[in-house]
N, C-alpha and C positions, 0 to 999 in steps of 0.2 A: 901300257901299265906302268912303265918305268917313270913316266912323268907325273903319275897320280898316286904314287905309292904312299905319300904322307897324308892324304886327305882323311883317312880314317882316324888319324891321330887328332886332327882338329875337331872332328865330330865327337870323338871320345872325350876330349877335354871339355867341350861344351856340355856334354851329357853329365860329366862329373861335377861341373860347376852348378848345373841345375839341381843335381841331387844334394849338393852341399847347401844351396839356398833353401831347398825344401826341408832339409834337416834343421837348419837354423830357425825357420818359421815354426816347425813343429815343436822345437825345443822351447822357444820363447812363449808359444801359446800354452805350454804346459806349466809355465812358472807361475808363482804367486804374484800378488799385486805389487809387492815391494820391488821385485826384480823387473817387472814390467815398467814401473814408473822410472826406476833408475836407468834402464836401457833406453827408454824414450827420451829422458833428459840428456843422455850421452849423445844420441844422434842429433838432437836439437841444438846442443851446444857442447861439442866435444872438448873444447878447451877449458870448460868449467865442469867437467864430468866428476862424479864422486870418486873416481879411481885415481885422480891426479895426486892426491895426498896419501896414497896407500900403495903397497907393493903388490899390485895386481889382485888384491882381495877386496871384495865388496865390504864396506863398513858395516859392522854387525848391528850397532845400536842407532842407526840413522833413520829408522822407520818413522819415528815420531816427527822428526824434522821434515822428512820427505812428504809424509801425509799432510802435515799442517801447511806446508808450502803449497801442495796441490790444492788443498781446500781453499786456501787464501786466494790463489790465482783464479779458482773457479768462482769464488764469491765476487772478486773484483770484476770479472767478465760479466757476471749476472747483473751487478749494480750498473755497469756501464751500459749494458743492453737495456735495462729498465729506464735509465736516464735518457737514452736516445728515443725510446718509445714515448716517454713522458713529454719530451721536447717536441716531438712530431705531433702528438696529440694537442698540446697547448697551441702550437702554431695553427693547426687546423681549426681550433675553437676561435682564435683571434680572427682568422680569415672569414669564417662563417659569420662572425659578429659584424664585420665590416660589410659583408654582402647583405646581411639582414637590414642594415641601415642605409644601403645603397651609397656607401662612401668609398672614395678612392684612397687607398692606403698611401699613395705617392704624393698626395697634396701636402704642401708645406704648412698651411694653416687649417688643418682638419679640426672640426668641432669636437672630435673624440680621438684620443690617442690610446692605443693598446700596445703594451710592451709585455713580452714574455720574460718572466723571472725564473729563478731556480726552482721555485715551488708553486708557481701559478701565474697569474696575470696581474698587471697593474693598469687599470683603466682610468684615464683622466678625462673628465667631462668639462670642457671649457665654457665659460660664460662670456663669450666675446660679443661685441656689438653687432657683428655681421649675422651671427646666429646665436642669440642669447638662450641660455638655459633657464634663467629666472627672469621674472619681471624686475626691472631695475630697483634696487634697494629693498627687495622683499624676498620672501622664501617661496613665493608662488611660482610654479613651473609654467613655462610657455608651452605651446602645443608641441614644439620640437622636444622640449625637456621631458614632457610626459611620455612621448613616443620613445625617446632614448632610454628612459628609466624602465619602461615596460619591456622593451627588448632585452635590456640588461638583466632584468629580474627573471625573465624566461631562461636566459643562458645560465644564470646562477642556479636556478632551481633544477634545470635539466642535468647539470654536471655536479651538483652538490658541493659548490665552493663554499668555503668559510670566508666571511667578509669583514674587513675593517674599512671605515669611511672617514676621510679627512677633508675638512672644509678649509679653503684658503681664499684670501682676498688680495686685491692689489693695494698699493700704498694709500690710495685715496678712493675707497669704495663709495658708491652712490648711496650714502646714508643721510637722511634728512633729520632724524631725531638725534640730538646731541647726547642723550642718555642711552643711545643704542649704538654701540661702537662696532668696529670690525670684528671684535671677539665674539659678540653676540651673533652678528650676521653669519660669520663662518661656521659657528657651532650650530646655529639654527638651520642653515642650509644643509649641513651634513645630516642633521637629524631629520630634516624633511626628505632627504634622499632615502634614509632608512625607512621612514613611514611609507614612501612610495614603493620601495622594493617589497616590503611586507604586504602591502595592499594588493600588488599585482600577482606575486607568486611565491616569494621567498619565505621559508620557515624562519620565524624570529630567532630560533636557536642558532641559526647560521651566522647571525650578526654578532661579532665578537667585541667591537669597539667603535665608538663614534666620537670624533675629536674635532675641535675647531682651533686653527692655528693663526687666525687673523692674517696679518701681512708679514709674519715672521719668517716664512719660508718661501721666498720667491723662486721662480724657476732659474736654473743656472743659465747665465748668458742673456737673461731677459731683464729689462728695466723694471724697477720695483713698481712703477706706476702703470705698467702695461696691463691691458685688460686680459692678457693671457694668464696672469696670476689669479684672476677670478676663476676659481675652478673647484671641482670636487673630485678627489682621487679615491678610487676604490681598489684595495688590494685583495685579490681573490686567491685563496690558498686551497690547494687540493685537500680534500678531507682524508685523513689517514685512516686505515683500517688495521686493527691490531693483529689479525691473523695473516693477512696478505697485503702488505703495504703497496706492493707493485700493482695491485688491482685497483688502487684508489683512483688512479687517473685513467683507467681504461673504461670505455663505454660499457655500462651494464646492459642487461637485457631490457630493463625498463627504459633506459635511454634510447636504445635502438628502436623501440616501439613507440617512442614519444613523438609528437607532431614536429614537423620541421620548422615551424614558425609560430609566433603568437597568434597569427590570424587563424591557422589551422587548429590551434588549441581552442580558441573561442568558438570556431565552427563545430568542433567536436562536443563542446559543452552544450551549445545550442541544440544540437541533434539529440543529445542525451536528455535534455530537458523536455523535448517534444515527444520522446518515446513514451509509450504507455507504461505505467508502473503497476505492479501487482500489489494489492493491499492484503 
């Protein structure tokens, strides 16, 4: 017993420490919101605690600043979370569009380029000689051009993007009529793209602007006479909603139930047309 006479002291000290911790927890739990926030901020950053500038007394009139700071931090976290959700959603839409057209995103000379922007997507349809979008010198789409516009129209309609369309040409576009310049060709091709989108699926109210720039805006690092400058660029912007802007880029119930491709959409319409209708 002589060698173990102090063991009870250690056990008693542990017991008292546990009681003190329990007392502190019960005391903090019973305090109002101001003290809870101040205590939390102290343990998160003790060197910048609100007690530093005071003689051990909690500042009396700091509740407005503390509350506003907490609200601001909460709003910033919520905005950052929504931004990440939006970015993830836009990347998935871009990847789905590439898969829909059976395109490899890693190709250097893709016929279509999709970039994720801060508020939507920027889709560039190239009119290159290897895979032309239009018949040379005209506004008539090739078979590939019609397929690309149909797939794009389905994507826009499904996710309710707002659209601006810009037409561009190279330095020397294939125009045979001297009274028909690159200005007319770029504007007419942009307008032809608008008509095609509306024809296939897009509500005309989602089209915000159609512009032709001729050869005034070549691609960075690309020669002005390169056929890569013959292109139509569509800027797709997520539709804002006044009550809940964060839900503007989230798939709605209608989107989740919509067909996974234009082919399935056409099949559904054909099936609906064949079904008997009551008069």
